[in-house]
PQR file of N, CA, C, O and H, with PARSE charges and radii, in Angstrom:
ATOM      1  N   MET A   1      24.194  14.611   6.090 -0.4000 1.5000
ATOM      2  CA  MET A   1      25.505  14.157   5.678 -0.0000 2.0000
ATOM      3  C   MET A   1      26.587  14.717   6.631  0.5500 1.7000
ATOM      4  O   MET A   1      27.509  13.997   7.013 -0.5500 1.4000
ATOM      5  N   ARG A   2      26.469  15.969   6.999 -0.4000 1.5000
ATOM      6  CA  ARG A   2      27.464  16.563   7.868 -0.0000 2.0000
ATOM      7  C   ARG A   2      27.429  15.864   9.245  0.5500 1.7000
ATOM      8  O   ARG A   2      28.472  15.658   9.866 -0.5500 1.4000
ATOM      9  H   ARG A   2      25.719  16.554   6.689  0.4000 1.0000
ATOM     10  N   ARG A   3      26.236  15.509   9.706 -0.4000 1.5000
ATOM     11  CA  ARG A   3      26.110  14.839  11.002 -0.0000 2.0000
ATOM     12  C   ARG A   3      26.786  13.479  11.027  0.5500 1.7000
ATOM     13  O   ARG A   3      27.398  13.090  12.021 -0.5500 1.4000
ATOM     14  H   ARG A   3      25.389  15.677   9.201  0.4000 1.0000
ATOM     15  N   ARG A   4      26.663  12.756   9.904 -0.4000 1.5000
ATOM     16  CA  ARG A   4      27.329  11.438   9.795 -0.0000 2.0000
ATOM     17  C   ARG A   4      28.841  11.605   9.812  0.5500 1.7000
ATOM     18  O   ARG A   4      29.550  10.839  10.464 -0.5500 1.4000
ATOM     19  H   ARG A   4      26.165  13.072   9.096  0.4000 1.0000
ATOM     20  N   LEU A   5      29.328  12.606   9.092 -0.4000 1.5000
ATOM     21  CA  LEU A   5      30.746  12.842   9.049 -0.0000 2.0000
ATOM     22  C   LEU A   5      31.300  13.219  10.428  0.5500 1.7000
ATOM     23  O   LEU A   5      32.366  12.741  10.816 -0.5500 1.4000
ATOM     24  H   LEU A   5      28.751  13.228   8.562  0.4000 1.0000
ATOM     25  N   LEU A   6      30.601  14.052  11.154 -0.4000 1.5000
ATOM     26  CA  LEU A   6      31.011  14.424  12.507 -0.0000 2.0000
ATOM     27  C   LEU A   6      30.965  13.237  13.449  0.5500 1.7000
ATOM     28  O   LEU A   6      31.843  13.073  14.297 -0.5500 1.4000
ATOM     29  H   LEU A   6      29.735  14.441  10.839  0.4000 1.0000
ATOM     30  N   GLY A   7      29.939  12.410  13.300 -0.4000 1.5000
ATOM     31  CA  GLY A   7      29.856  11.192  14.128 -0.0000 2.0000
ATOM     32  C   GLY A   7      31.001  10.236  13.861  0.5500 1.7000
ATOM     33  O   GLY A   7      31.572   9.657  14.785 -0.5500 1.4000
ATOM     34  H   GLY A   7      29.227  12.543  12.612  0.4000 1.0000
ATOM     35  N   PHE A   8      31.331  10.077  12.585 -0.4000 1.5000
ATOM     36  CA  PHE A   8      32.445   9.205  12.216 -0.0000 2.0000
ATOM     37  C   PHE A   8      33.762   9.748  12.736  0.5500 1.7000
ATOM     38  O   PHE A   8      34.587   8.992  13.250 -0.5500 1.4000
ATOM     39  H   PHE A   8      30.867  10.547  11.834  0.4000 1.0000
ATOM     40  N   ALA A   9      33.967  11.050  12.609 -0.4000 1.5000
ATOM     41  CA  ALA A   9      35.200  11.662  13.108 -0.0000 2.0000
ATOM     42  C   ALA A   9      35.283  11.514  14.642  0.5500 1.7000
ATOM     43  O   ALA A   9      36.356  11.231  15.176 -0.5500 1.4000
ATOM     44  H   ALA A   9      33.297  11.664  12.192  0.4000 1.0000
ATOM     45  N   ALA A  10      34.203  11.697  15.318 -0.4000 1.5000
ATOM     46  CA  ALA A  10      34.217  11.499  16.791 -0.0000 2.0000
ATOM     47  C   ALA A  10      34.497  10.077  17.163  0.5500 1.7000
ATOM     48  O   ALA A  10      35.190   9.840  18.152 -0.5500 1.4000
ATOM     49  H   ALA A  10      33.332  11.927  14.884  0.4000 1.0000
ATOM     50  N   ALA A  11      34.000   9.121  16.430 -0.4000 1.5000
ATOM     51  CA  ALA A  11      34.279   7.711  16.724 -0.0000 2.0000
ATOM     52  C   ALA A  11      35.750   7.369  16.502  0.5500 1.7000
ATOM     53  O   ALA A  11      36.349   6.621  17.276 -0.5500 1.4000
ATOM     54  H   ALA A  11      33.436   9.314  15.626  0.4000 1.0000
ATOM     55  N   VAL A  12      36.322   7.924  15.439 -0.4000 1.5000
ATOM     56  CA  VAL A  12      37.743   7.668  15.169 -0.0000 2.0000
ATOM     57  C   VAL A  12      38.617   8.285  16.247  0.5500 1.7000
ATOM     58  O   VAL A  12      39.594   7.669  16.674 -0.5500 1.4000
ATOM     59  H   VAL A  12      35.836   8.532  14.810  0.4000 1.0000
ATOM     60  N   ILE A  13      38.292   9.462  16.685 -0.4000 1.5000
ATOM     61  CA  ILE A  13      39.054  10.138  17.725 -0.0000 2.0000
ATOM     62  C   ILE A  13      38.955   9.381  19.040  0.5500 1.7000
ATOM     63  O   ILE A  13      39.962   9.202  19.725 -0.5500 1.4000
ATOM     64  H   ILE A  13      37.499   9.963  16.338  0.4000 1.0000
ATOM     65  N   MET A  14      37.755   8.933  19.403 -0.4000 1.5000
ATOM     66  CA  MET A  14      37.583   8.186  20.626 -0.0000 2.0000
ATOM     67  C   MET A  14      38.354   6.856  20.594  0.5500 1.7000
ATOM     68  O   MET A  14      38.943   6.447  21.594 -0.5500 1.4000
ATOM     69  H   MET A  14      36.938   9.079  18.846  0.4000 1.0000
ATOM     70  N   ALA A  15      38.340   6.205  19.455 -0.4000 1.5000
ATOM     71  CA  ALA A  15      39.062   4.944  19.313 -0.0000 2.0000
ATOM     72  C   ALA A  15      40.568   5.153  19.469  0.5500 1.7000
ATOM     73  O   ALA A  15      41.261   4.356  20.102 -0.5500 1.4000
ATOM     74  H   ALA A  15      37.861   6.538  18.643  0.4000 1.0000
ATOM     75  N   ALA A  16      41.058   6.247  18.875 -0.4000 1.5000
ATOM     76  CA  ALA A  16      42.480   6.550  18.985 -0.0000 2.0000
ATOM     77  C   ALA A  16      42.869   6.861  20.430  0.5500 1.7000
ATOM     78  O   ALA A  16      43.913   6.413  20.903 -0.5500 1.4000
ATOM     79  H   ALA A  16      40.495   6.895  18.361  0.4000 1.0000
ATOM     80  N   LEU A  17      42.047   7.613  21.117 -0.4000 1.5000
ATOM     81  CA  LEU A  17      42.322   7.933  22.503 -0.0000 2.0000
ATOM     82  C   LEU A  17      42.275   6.693  23.403  0.5500 1.7000
ATOM     83  O   LEU A  17      43.051   6.567  24.351 -0.5500 1.4000
ATOM     84  H   LEU A  17      41.198   7.977  20.732  0.4000 1.0000
ATOM     85  N   GLY A  18      41.371   5.803  23.093 -0.4000 1.5000
ATOM     86  CA  GLY A  18      41.250   4.579  23.874 -0.0000 2.0000
ATOM     87  C   GLY A  18      42.465   3.687  23.759  0.5500 1.7000
ATOM     88  O   GLY A  18      42.893   3.084  24.744 -0.5500 1.4000
ATOM     89  H   GLY A  18      40.741   5.906  22.323  0.4000 1.0000
ATOM     90  N   THR A  19      43.030   3.597  22.552 -0.4000 1.5000
ATOM     91  CA  THR A  19      44.213   2.759  22.364 -0.0000 2.0000
ATOM     92  C   THR A  19      45.443   3.449  22.952  0.5500 1.7000
ATOM     93  O   THR A  19      46.355   2.762  23.412 -0.5500 1.4000
ATOM     94  H   THR A  19      42.682   4.086  21.753  0.4000 1.0000
ATOM     95  N   MET A  20      45.499   4.754  22.956 -0.4000 1.5000
ATOM     96  CA  MET A  20      46.630   5.446  23.535 -0.0000 2.0000
ATOM     97  C   MET A  20      46.712   5.218  25.040  0.5500 1.7000
ATOM     98  O   MET A  20      47.807   5.137  25.598 -0.5500 1.4000
ATOM     99  H   MET A  20      44.759   5.312  22.583  0.4000 1.0000
ATOM    100  N   GLY A  21      45.550   5.112  25.706 -0.4000 1.5000
ATOM    101  CA  GLY A  21      45.543   4.876  27.132 -0.0000 2.0000
ATOM    102  C   GLY A  21      46.122   3.529  27.475  0.5500 1.7000
ATOM    103  O   GLY A  21      46.897   3.430  28.426 -0.5500 1.4000
ATOM    104  H   GLY A  21      44.661   5.178  25.253  0.4000 1.0000
ATOM    105  N   SER A  22      45.783   2.486  26.746 -0.4000 1.5000
ATOM    106  CA  SER A  22      46.319   1.128  27.033 -0.0000 2.0000
ATOM    107  C   SER A  22      47.791   1.062  26.676  0.5500 1.7000
ATOM    108  O   SER A  22      48.545   0.369  27.358 -0.5500 1.4000
ATOM    109  H   SER A  22      45.154   2.565  25.973  0.4000 1.0000
ATOM    110  N   VAL A  23      48.233   1.756  25.635 -0.4000 1.5000
ATOM    111  CA  VAL A  23      49.645   1.770  25.280 -0.0000 2.0000
ATOM    112  C   VAL A  23      50.426   2.473  26.368  0.5500 1.7000
ATOM    113  O   VAL A  23      51.492   1.992  26.751 -0.5500 1.4000
ATOM    114  H   VAL A  23      47.620   2.319  25.080  0.4000 1.0000
ATOM    115  N   ALA A  24      49.940   3.594  26.883 -0.4000 1.5000
ATOM    116  CA  ALA A  24      50.626   4.295  27.944 -0.0000 2.0000
ATOM    117  C   ALA A  24      50.707   3.449  29.197  0.5500 1.7000
ATOM    118  O   ALA A  24      51.728   3.467  29.885 -0.5500 1.4000
ATOM    119  H   ALA A  24      49.074   3.985  26.572  0.4000 1.0000
ATOM    120  N   GLN A  25      49.682   2.726  29.501 -0.4000 1.5000
ATOM    121  CA  GLN A  25      49.685   1.871  30.677 -0.0000 2.0000
ATOM    122  C   GLN A  25      50.723   0.738  30.513  0.5500 1.7000
ATOM    123  O   GLN A  25      51.417   0.392  31.469 -0.5500 1.4000
ATOM    124  H   GLN A  25      48.853   2.712  28.942  0.4000 1.0000
ATOM    125  N   ALA A  26      50.819   0.198  29.370 -0.4000 1.5000
ATOM    126  CA  ALA A  26      51.742  -0.887  29.095 -0.0000 2.0000
ATOM    127  C   ALA A  26      53.183  -0.392  29.126  0.5500 1.7000
ATOM    128  O   ALA A  26      54.094  -1.157  29.442 -0.5500 1.4000
ATOM    129  H   ALA A  26      50.256   0.479  28.593  0.4000 1.0000
ATOM    130  N   ALA A  27      53.396   0.880  28.801 -0.4000 1.5000
ATOM    131  CA  ALA A  27      54.734   1.446  28.746 -0.0000 2.0000
ATOM    132  C   ALA A  27      55.281   1.776  30.137  0.5500 1.7000
ATOM    133  O   ALA A  27      56.489   1.955  30.294 -0.5500 1.4000
ATOM    134  H   ALA A  27      52.656   1.502  28.544  0.4000 1.0000
ATOM    135  N   VAL A  28      54.412   1.859  31.146 -0.4000 1.5000
ATOM    136  CA  VAL A  28      54.868   2.185  32.488 -0.0000 2.0000
ATOM    137  C   VAL A  28      55.513   0.904  33.057  0.5500 1.7000
ATOM    138  O   VAL A  28      54.863  -0.132  33.190 -0.5500 1.4000
ATOM    139  H   VAL A  28      53.431   1.714  31.019  0.4000 1.0000
ATOM    140  N   PRO A  29      56.836   1.014  33.394 -0.5600 1.5000
ATOM    141  CA  PRO A  29      57.482  -0.174  33.930  0.2800 2.0000
ATOM    142  C   PRO A  29      57.047  -0.497  35.338  0.5500 1.7000
ATOM    143  O   PRO A  29      56.937   0.403  36.170 -0.5500 1.4000
ATOM    144  N   GLY A  30      56.805  -1.730  35.619 -0.4000 1.5000
ATOM    145  CA  GLY A  30      56.464  -2.166  36.969 -0.0000 2.0000
ATOM    146  C   GLY A  30      57.732  -2.768  37.579  0.5500 1.7000
ATOM    147  O   GLY A  30      58.828  -2.667  37.028 -0.5500 1.4000
ATOM    148  H   GLY A  30      56.895  -2.461  34.943  0.4000 1.0000
ATOM    149  N   VAL A  31      57.540  -3.378  38.699 -0.4000 1.5000
ATOM    150  CA  VAL A  31      58.621  -4.023  39.390 -0.0000 2.0000
ATOM    151  C   VAL A  31      58.315  -5.524  39.466  0.5500 1.7000
ATOM    152  O   VAL A  31      57.151  -5.921  39.514 -0.5500 1.4000
ATOM    153  H   VAL A  31      56.649  -3.461  39.146  0.4000 1.0000
ATOM    154  N   ASP A  32      59.351  -6.343  39.477 -0.4000 1.5000
ATOM    155  CA  ASP A  32      59.116  -7.774  39.623 -0.0000 2.0000
ATOM    156  C   ASP A  32      59.257  -8.214  41.067  0.5500 1.7000
ATOM    157  O   ASP A  32      59.753  -7.457  41.901 -0.5500 1.4000
ATOM    158  H   ASP A  32      60.297  -6.020  39.438  0.4000 1.0000
ATOM    159  N   GLU A  33      58.826  -9.430  41.373 -0.4000 1.5000
ATOM    160  CA  GLU A  33      58.766  -9.926  42.752 -0.0000 2.0000
ATOM    161  C   GLU A  33      60.113  -9.941  43.440  0.5500 1.7000
ATOM    162  O   GLU A  33      60.199  -9.490  44.582 -0.5500 1.4000
ATOM    163  H   GLU A  33      58.423 -10.045  40.695  0.4000 1.0000
ATOM    164  N   PRO A  34      61.196 -10.443  42.799 -0.5600 1.5000
ATOM    165  CA  PRO A  34      62.502 -10.439  43.461  0.2800 2.0000
ATOM    166  C   PRO A  34      62.992  -9.018  43.798  0.5500 1.7000
ATOM    167  O   PRO A  34      63.545  -8.793  44.874 -0.5500 1.4000
ATOM    168  N   THR A  35      62.789  -8.072  42.885 -0.4000 1.5000
ATOM    169  CA  THR A  35      63.202  -6.720  43.151 -0.0000 2.0000
ATOM    170  C   THR A  35      62.425  -6.082  44.306  0.5500 1.7000
ATOM    171  O   THR A  35      62.984  -5.332  45.107 -0.5500 1.4000
ATOM    172  H   THR A  35      62.339  -8.255  42.010  0.4000 1.0000
ATOM    173  N   CYS A  36      61.151  -6.388  44.376 -0.4000 1.5000
ATOM    174  CA  CYS A  36      60.332  -5.895  45.472 -0.0000 2.0000
ATOM    175  C   CYS A  36      60.849  -6.382  46.811  0.5500 1.7000
ATOM    176  O   CYS A  36      61.045  -5.598  47.739 -0.5500 1.4000
ATOM    177  H   CYS A  36      60.697  -6.997  43.726  0.4000 1.0000
ATOM    178  N   THR A  37      61.064  -7.675  46.899 -0.4000 1.5000
ATOM    179  CA  THR A  37      61.483  -8.240  48.200 -0.0000 2.0000
ATOM    180  C   THR A  37      62.929  -7.848  48.566  0.5500 1.7000
ATOM    181  O   THR A  37      63.248  -7.699  49.746 -0.5500 1.4000
ATOM    182  H   THR A  37      60.904  -8.312  46.145  0.4000 1.0000
ATOM    183  N   LYS A  38      63.793  -7.683  47.567 -0.4000 1.5000
ATOM    184  CA  LYS A  38      65.194  -7.280  47.836 -0.0000 2.0000
ATOM    185  C   LYS A  38      65.270  -5.874  48.382  0.5500 1.7000
ATOM    186  O   LYS A  38      66.208  -5.546  49.108 -0.5500 1.4000
ATOM    187  H   LYS A  38      63.534  -7.804  46.608  0.4000 1.0000
ATOM    188  N   THR A  39      64.294  -5.027  48.049 -0.4000 1.5000
ATOM    189  CA  THR A  39      64.334  -3.662  48.513 -0.0000 2.0000
ATOM    190  C   THR A  39      63.475  -3.423  49.769  0.5500 1.7000
ATOM    191  O   THR A  39      63.134  -2.286  50.095 -0.5500 1.4000
ATOM    192  H   THR A  39      63.532  -5.293  47.459  0.4000 1.0000
ATOM    193  N   GLY A  40      63.141  -4.497  50.448 -0.4000 1.5000
ATOM    194  CA  GLY A  40      62.426  -4.393  51.725 -0.0000 2.0000
ATOM    195  C   GLY A  40      60.917  -4.460  51.647  0.5500 1.7000
ATOM    196  O   GLY A  40      60.243  -4.236  52.653 -0.5500 1.4000
ATOM    197  H   GLY A  40      63.418  -5.421  50.183  0.4000 1.0000
ATOM    198  N   GLY A  41      60.378  -4.756  50.509 -0.4000 1.5000
ATOM    199  CA  GLY A  41      58.919  -4.854  50.364 -0.0000 2.0000
ATOM    200  C   GLY A  41      58.445  -6.284  50.365  0.5500 1.7000
ATOM    201  O   GLY A  41      59.250  -7.216  50.390 -0.5500 1.4000
ATOM    202  H   GLY A  41      60.926  -4.938  49.692  0.4000 1.0000
ATOM    203  N   LYS A  42      57.140  -6.461  50.338 -0.4000 1.5000
ATOM    204  CA  LYS A  42      56.566  -7.784  50.130 -0.0000 2.0000
ATOM    205  C   LYS A  42      55.423  -7.680  49.156  0.5500 1.7000
ATOM    206  O   LYS A  42      54.810  -6.623  49.004 -0.5500 1.4000
ATOM    207  H   LYS A  42      56.487  -5.705  50.318  0.4000 1.0000
ATOM    208  N   VAL A  43      55.139  -8.782  48.496 -0.4000 1.5000
ATOM    209  CA  VAL A  43      54.126  -8.816  47.451 -0.0000 2.0000
ATOM    210  C   VAL A  43      52.770  -9.194  48.071  0.5500 1.7000
ATOM    211  O   VAL A  43      52.656 -10.188  48.788 -0.5500 1.4000
ATOM    212  H   VAL A  43      55.637  -9.641  48.619  0.4000 1.0000
ATOM    213  N   GLN A  44      51.768  -8.394  47.783 -0.4000 1.5000
ATOM    214  CA  GLN A  44      50.409  -8.640  48.248 -0.0000 2.0000
ATOM    215  C   GLN A  44      49.407  -8.455  47.090  0.5500 1.7000
ATOM    216  O   GLN A  44      49.640  -7.714  46.135 -0.5500 1.4000
ATOM    217  H   GLN A  44      51.861  -7.586  47.200  0.4000 1.0000
ATOM    218  N   TYR A  45      48.300  -9.161  47.232 -0.4000 1.5000
ATOM    219  CA  TYR A  45      47.222  -9.062  46.248 -0.0000 2.0000
ATOM    220  C   TYR A  45      46.270  -7.969  46.705  0.5500 1.7000
ATOM    221  O   TYR A  45      45.786  -7.989  47.837 -0.5500 1.4000
ATOM    222  H   TYR A  45      48.111  -9.763  48.008  0.4000 1.0000
ATOM    223  N   ASP A  46      46.006  -7.021  45.826 -0.4000 1.5000
ATOM    224  CA  ASP A  46      45.036  -5.935  46.104 -0.0000 2.0000
ATOM    225  C   ASP A  46      43.682  -6.334  45.480  0.5500 1.7000
ATOM    226  O   ASP A  46      43.510  -6.263  44.263 -0.5500 1.4000
ATOM    227  H   ASP A  46      46.399  -7.005  44.907  0.4000 1.0000
ATOM    228  N   SER A  47      42.739  -6.748  46.316 -0.4000 1.5000
ATOM    229  CA  SER A  47      41.460  -7.219  45.793 -0.0000 2.0000
ATOM    230  C   SER A  47      40.630  -6.092  45.222  0.5500 1.7000
ATOM    231  O   SER A  47      39.728  -6.351  44.425 -0.5500 1.4000
ATOM    232  H   SER A  47      42.879  -6.806  47.305  0.4000 1.0000
ATOM    233  N   ASP A  48      40.893  -4.864  45.592 -0.4000 1.5000
ATOM    234  CA  ASP A  48      40.142  -3.707  45.035 -0.0000 2.0000
ATOM    235  C   ASP A  48      40.460  -3.510  43.559  0.5500 1.7000
ATOM    236  O   ASP A  48      39.564  -3.276  42.748 -0.5500 1.4000
ATOM    237  H   ASP A  48      41.626  -4.654  46.239  0.4000 1.0000
ATOM    238  N   THR A  49      41.758  -3.607  43.211 -0.4000 1.5000
ATOM    239  CA  THR A  49      42.179  -3.410  41.838 -0.0000 2.0000
ATOM    240  C   THR A  49      42.377  -4.722  41.076  0.5500 1.7000
ATOM    241  O   THR A  49      42.400  -4.722  39.845 -0.5500 1.4000
ATOM    242  H   THR A  49      42.486  -3.797  43.870  0.4000 1.0000
ATOM    243  N   GLY A  50      42.517  -5.817  41.781 -0.4000 1.5000
ATOM    244  CA  GLY A  50      42.789  -7.080  41.080 -0.0000 2.0000
ATOM    245  C   GLY A  50      44.215  -7.264  40.659  0.5500 1.7000
ATOM    246  O   GLY A  50      44.514  -8.088  39.796 -0.5500 1.4000
ATOM    247  H   GLY A  50      42.498  -5.817  42.781  0.4000 1.0000
ATOM    248  N   LEU A  51      45.130  -6.477  41.282 -0.4000 1.5000
ATOM    249  CA  LEU A  51      46.538  -6.524  40.887 -0.0000 2.0000
ATOM    250  C   LEU A  51      47.394  -6.962  42.060  0.5500 1.7000
ATOM    251  O   LEU A  51      47.026  -6.757  43.216 -0.5500 1.4000
ATOM    252  H   LEU A  51      44.887  -5.807  41.984  0.4000 1.0000
ATOM    253  N   TRP A  52      48.534  -7.565  41.761 -0.4000 1.5000
ATOM    254  CA  TRP A  52      49.543  -7.816  42.750 -0.0000 2.0000
ATOM    255  C   TRP A  52      50.393  -6.571  42.868  0.5500 1.7000
ATOM    256  O   TRP A  52      50.790  -5.996  41.855 -0.5500 1.4000
ATOM    257  H   TRP A  52      48.833  -7.731  40.821  0.4000 1.0000
ATOM    258  N   ILE A  53      50.683  -6.136  44.105 -0.4000 1.5000
ATOM    259  CA  ILE A  53      51.427  -4.894  44.304 -0.0000 2.0000
ATOM    260  C   ILE A  53      52.558  -5.159  45.309  0.5500 1.7000
ATOM    261  O   ILE A  53      52.501  -6.093  46.109 -0.5500 1.4000
ATOM    262  H   ILE A  53      50.360  -6.603  44.928  0.4000 1.0000
ATOM    263  N   CYS A  54      53.565  -4.318  45.238 -0.4000 1.5000
ATOM    264  CA  CYS A  54      54.643  -4.313  46.211 -0.0000 2.0000
ATOM    265  C   CYS A  54      54.255  -3.401  47.355  0.5500 1.7000
ATOM    266  O   CYS A  54      53.898  -2.244  47.135 -0.5500 1.4000
ATOM    267  H   CYS A  54      53.611  -3.560  44.588  0.4000 1.0000
ATOM    268  N   VAL A  55      54.321  -3.915  48.587 -0.4000 1.5000
ATOM    269  CA  VAL A  55      53.940  -3.165  49.770 -0.0000 2.0000
ATOM    270  C   VAL A  55      55.175  -2.948  50.632  0.5500 1.7000
ATOM    271  O   VAL A  55      55.825  -3.907  51.049 -0.5500 1.4000
ATOM    272  H   VAL A  55      54.611  -4.855  48.766  0.4000 1.0000
ATOM    273  N   GLY A  56      55.493  -1.699  50.895 -0.4000 1.5000
ATOM    274  CA  GLY A  56      56.670  -1.345  51.660 -0.0000 2.0000
ATOM    275  C   GLY A  56      57.903  -1.285  50.793  0.5500 1.7000
ATOM    276  O   GLY A  56      57.843  -1.631  49.613 -0.5500 1.4000
ATOM    277  H   GLY A  56      54.965  -0.920  50.556  0.4000 1.0000
ATOM    278  N   GLY A  57      59.023  -0.854  51.348 -0.4000 1.5000
ATOM    279  CA  GLY A  57      60.276  -0.795  50.609 -0.0000 2.0000
ATOM    280  C   GLY A  57      60.288   0.335  49.604  0.5500 1.7000
ATOM    281  O   GLY A  57      59.464   1.248  49.642 -0.5500 1.4000
ATOM    282  H   GLY A  57      59.072  -0.573  52.306  0.4000 1.0000
ATOM    283  N   LYS A  58      61.240   0.242  48.715 -0.4000 1.5000
ATOM    284  CA  LYS A  58      61.480   1.287  47.727 -0.0000 2.0000
ATOM    285  C   LYS A  58      60.314   1.403  46.737  0.5500 1.7000
ATOM    286  O   LYS A  58      60.023   2.503  46.267 -0.5500 1.4000
ATOM    287  H   LYS A  58      61.910  -0.500  48.685  0.4000 1.0000
ATOM    288  N   TYR A  59      59.649   0.302  46.415 -0.4000 1.5000
ATOM    289  CA  TYR A  59      58.619   0.298  45.393 -0.0000 2.0000
ATOM    290  C   TYR A  59      57.237   0.178  45.973  0.5500 1.7000
ATOM    291  O   TYR A  59      56.401  -0.527  45.407 -0.5500 1.4000
ATOM    292  H   TYR A  59      59.886  -0.592  46.797  0.4000 1.0000
ATOM    293  N   ASP A  60      56.960   0.832  47.074 -0.4000 1.5000
ATOM    294  CA  ASP A  60      55.661   0.776  47.762 -0.0000 2.0000
ATOM    295  C   ASP A  60      54.516   1.178  46.819  0.5500 1.7000
ATOM    296  O   ASP A  60      54.559   2.215  46.157 -0.5500 1.4000
ATOM    297  H   ASP A  60      57.638   1.405  47.534  0.4000 1.0000
ATOM    298  N   ASP A  61      53.501   0.322  46.785 -0.4000 1.5000
ATOM    299  CA  ASP A  61      52.288   0.501  45.963 -0.0000 2.0000
ATOM    300  C   ASP A  61      52.530   0.436  44.442  0.5500 1.7000
ATOM    301  O   ASP A  61      51.702   0.913  43.667 -0.5500 1.4000
ATOM    302  H   ASP A  61      53.466  -0.521  47.322  0.4000 1.0000
ATOM    303  N   GLU A  62      53.630  -0.135  44.026 -0.4000 1.5000
ATOM    304  CA  GLU A  62      53.899  -0.330  42.600 -0.0000 2.0000
ATOM    305  C   GLU A  62      53.339  -1.667  42.169  0.5500 1.7000
ATOM    306  O   GLU A  62      53.408  -2.635  42.927 -0.5500 1.4000
ATOM    307  H   GLU A  62      54.303  -0.522  44.656  0.4000 1.0000
ATOM    308  N   PRO A  63      52.768  -1.749  40.935 -0.5600 1.5000
ATOM    309  CA  PRO A  63      52.228  -3.032  40.454  0.2800 2.0000
ATOM    310  C   PRO A  63      53.373  -4.006  40.139  0.5500 1.7000
ATOM    311  O   PRO A  63      54.464  -3.602  39.736 -0.5500 1.4000
ATOM    312  N   ILE A  64      53.089  -5.292  40.334 -0.4000 1.5000
ATOM    313  CA  ILE A  64      54.066  -6.338  40.066 -0.0000 2.0000
ATOM    314  C   ILE A  64      53.874  -6.851  38.641  0.5500 1.7000
ATOM    315  O   ILE A  64      52.750  -7.131  38.223 -0.5500 1.4000
ATOM    316  H   ILE A  64      52.203  -5.620  40.662  0.4000 1.0000
ATOM    317  N   ASN A  65      54.955  -6.970  37.913 -0.4000 1.5000
ATOM    318  CA  ASN A  65      54.890  -7.522  36.545 -0.0000 2.0000
ATOM    319  C   ASN A  65      54.938  -9.034  36.614  0.5500 1.7000
ATOM    320  O   ASN A  65      54.896  -9.701  35.580 -0.5500 1.4000
ATOM    321  H   ASN A  65      55.867  -6.743  38.253  0.4000 1.0000
TER
END
């Protein structure tokens, strides 16, 4: 019985930590394409991460929203 309770508690904690990570990622503001280009950067696709990023300028290596 104790083993089941510990397993359940561990599953709940892991689920909570998993959702906190995605919420934190969504809360990080990115930059949009016009802002990237206005500050001297250009938008490029990063095939390693699968994201569009701003290259150069003020927002270098920032993800594009």
